[in-house]
N, C-alpha and C positions, 0 to 999 in steps of 0.2 A: 411536265410535272415531278421531272428525275428529282429522284430520294426523296419526295414531298410526301407527307402525309396526308391523306383521304379519309375521314369519315365517310361515316355510311350514306350519311344525306348526301354530303357532296361526290360519291359514287352515282347516286342514282341521279346527281344533276348530270355529271359527266356522259354517262350512260342513255340520256332521259332520249336519242335520236337512234339509240341501236336494238337489234332482235333482240338481246339478252334481256335489255329493258322491258319491251314489249311483252317477251315469253314469261319473267317474273312479276310486272305489273297485275295478272290474271290470275296470284296468288293468294289465300287466304294470307293475311294482315303478319302475321307472326309468322309464317315462312315466307313471305317477302323481304322482310324487314332483314331478316338471316343470311338467305340471298344476296343483297345488296351488302352484308357485311361481307359476305367472301367476294363478291365482284371489289370491292374497297383493298381488299388483300394480295389480291389478285392484281390491282390495277398499278397497286404501290412496287411488286416487287417485279414487274415486265418492266414500269419504267425504268428501275436499276438497270435493269439487261439491258434494255434500248439507249442507256444515258449515253452521253459523252465523256462523262470520266474514265480516268484511268482504269484500267481493267484490275488492277489491285483494292481500288478505292469501291469500286462495284460490288468485289467478293469480301470484303471487309462488311460491305452495309449488308450482304444476303447473311453474312454470319451473324451480325447483331438480329437479323431478324428469325433466325434461329432462335438464339439465343431469348427473344421475346416470347416466343411460341412455344418453347421448355417453361419460360416463367407464367405462362398464362396457364398452362397443364399444372402448374405445382401450387395455383391459386393467388399467383400476385402479378397481375396483368400490368402493360405498360399501358401509360394513356394512348398509345396505338394499337392494342388489343384490346381495348376494354370492351370495344362493341362487339368482342366475339363472346364473351362469357356469356350471353343469354342465348345466344345460338348452341355453344358447344355442351350447354348444359339443359337445355330443351331437346335434342336432336342427337343428341352422343358422337357427336363429328370427331372423327381420330387425329390424333396427333401427327400419324405418319403420313397422311395425306396432303398436312400443309409441308411438313419436310420436303415431300415429291416434290410439293410445285415447286417449291424454294431451289432444289438441286436441278429441276428442268431449265429454269432459269438461268442458274449456274451456268448450265451446258454452254448457254451464248455469249456469257462473260469468258469462259476459261480461253477458248478460242471461237474464232469464227465459223459457225457448221460450214462446209462445203462439201456435196456430194458423200454424206454420210454413208455407211455400209449401214444393212439393212436391220440389225442390229441396236444400231445407233441411234436410226429414223424410228423404230419403234420404241425403245428407252423414251424420247423425246418428248414422243404424241402420248407416250402414256401418261408421263411426268408433268408435262404442259396442258394436259386439255385429258385425262381419262381420269386424273387425282380431283381433278375440280369436278368430274362427272362425279366420282365414289363419295364427296359431302354433299354435294347436291341432291341423288340418289337417298342421301338420308334425309336431307329436308323435307323433299317430296314426299317423305313417308313408306318408301318401297320395301319389299323385302327383300332381304342379304343378297339370293342368289341372282332374281332376275338385276335387282339395284345395278349388283355389281358387273352381269352382264353388259345390261344398257351402258351403263360409264365408259366401259370397255368398247363397244363400238359404234355410240355414237358420239365419245369423246374423238376419236379417231376418225370418224368420218369429216365431224366440222374442222378438226387441226388438219387436214389431208385438203379439205377444201380452201382453210384457210392459204395454207400454203400456195395452191395452184393462184387463190386471187390476189396473194401480195409476191408474184413471184417480180416483179420489176421494182418493186419496195425495197425488198430486202436485196436486193440484186445491186442497189445503189451504196448499202451500207457494207457489201462483202458477205453476204450471206448464201448459201444455196443448202435448200433441204432437198432435190432432187436425188434419191439415194443413186449412189456409184452405179452398181450392176445395171441398172434399167438406163442409163446415161450410155453405160458400154455395149447393152445389146441393141441401141440404136446406133453405135458405130460413133458417141460421142465420148472422147476420153480426157478431154483437158475437164479443168474444175473453178476453172474463172468465168463467175457466174455473168459474166457481159458478153463472154464469147459464148456461153450454153443457150444465154436466152434468144443470140442470135444464130446458134445451127438450126436449117433447116430441118431436120429430125426433132426440133425441139415437140413438136404436135405428138410425136410417137411417145414420147418420154411421158405427156400429160395425160397423153388417152388414156394410158397403163394405170397412171396415180387416180383419173377419174373412177376408172372399173372400179380399183379397189374402194374407193370410195362407195360408190353406189350400192355395194356390197356389206360394205358396213351400215349404210344406211338401210339396207335393206333386214339385216340381223338383228338392229333396232328395231325399225318396225315390228317382227316377228312379235320381241320382249313386249314391246307394248301393247301388240292388240290383246294380250292375256291380261292384261292389268285393268283396272277397274280404268276408266277415262278419267273420274276428276285427278287421280294419282299422279295422272301423265299426260296433262294437259301442259303445264311448260316445255316438258322434254319434246313433244309434239310437235309444239310450235317453235322451238328451234331448230329442228328438222325441216319442217317444212321450208322456214324461212332460208335454211340455208342449202337445202336440196334446189332450191328455187336459183341461186347465187352460183350453182356448180350448173347450173342448166343453162345460164344465161353465159357461162365463162365457155361452156361447151357452142352455144350459138355464137360467138364471139369471136373464136378461135383463137391461136396459139402466133398468128405471124405480128412481128413488128410494123407497126405500132401498136399497142396492144390498148383501149381504152380499158378506164377501171370502170370495174363493177359492182356495182353495188344495189341492194335493193330498193326498189323505189317505194316512195313512203303510202303511197297509197293503196301498195299491192301489200305491205306489211299492216298496213292497218286492216285488209279483207281480211287475212291470216287471221289478226288479233281478233277479230270479231268471231271468224269461225270457230276458233277455240273456246275463247271466253263464256260462250251461248251453252259450252256443254254443258 
């Protein structure tokens, strides 16, 4: 669906088998609909970044999205931002977080990310994941300080898990998000994705990313544990679902051929029931 417009309803349908959808469906209606509008926005700009269009075309389209967001905040929504009018009004969503998400997608468009330095990886995770979290915690109704902290830690935990889960998929399109310092410490000096994934030391690098993700999950748990459960039900569900995926990746191992890891639907529904009944 590259460069296509996606309504909140279409986004919900597209996400219907995902952890995100099942986490958000337990929210009250206004929050749920707001989150699906955020999802619709994220899917559209992500599709631009991952499309096969020339880089110049993708950057132009992302710039149009920046302009549309600016018009939204000026009170002149376009057809593809009209669904964000209510969430913006009701939950005080910040323009800079939408722009950060677009900026993160542009990082994949300017050039394919391959073995970034630590600062670049940190910037990428903040823009493509934690910025989404900053929008989300406002919709959940969290207090500012804990909301920002949760967005920071849970966003990074989820994104690092995604990076490990999608190693082969990303390599197929020329991307490698494992940071260069970790590769170098394991004796891997190439940045060619396929060569890195074939290296015997890959497990050492992935193990250190696993440790980072788990620490971010732990910090996110600390924050959620001191907040009312009704406010953090959705992020708790997301954390549990993604932590299960991370555990399954570790159990599978990193040696090729790596079978894809997904959360079984039965497990996902069990997690959903646990949190929906709180």
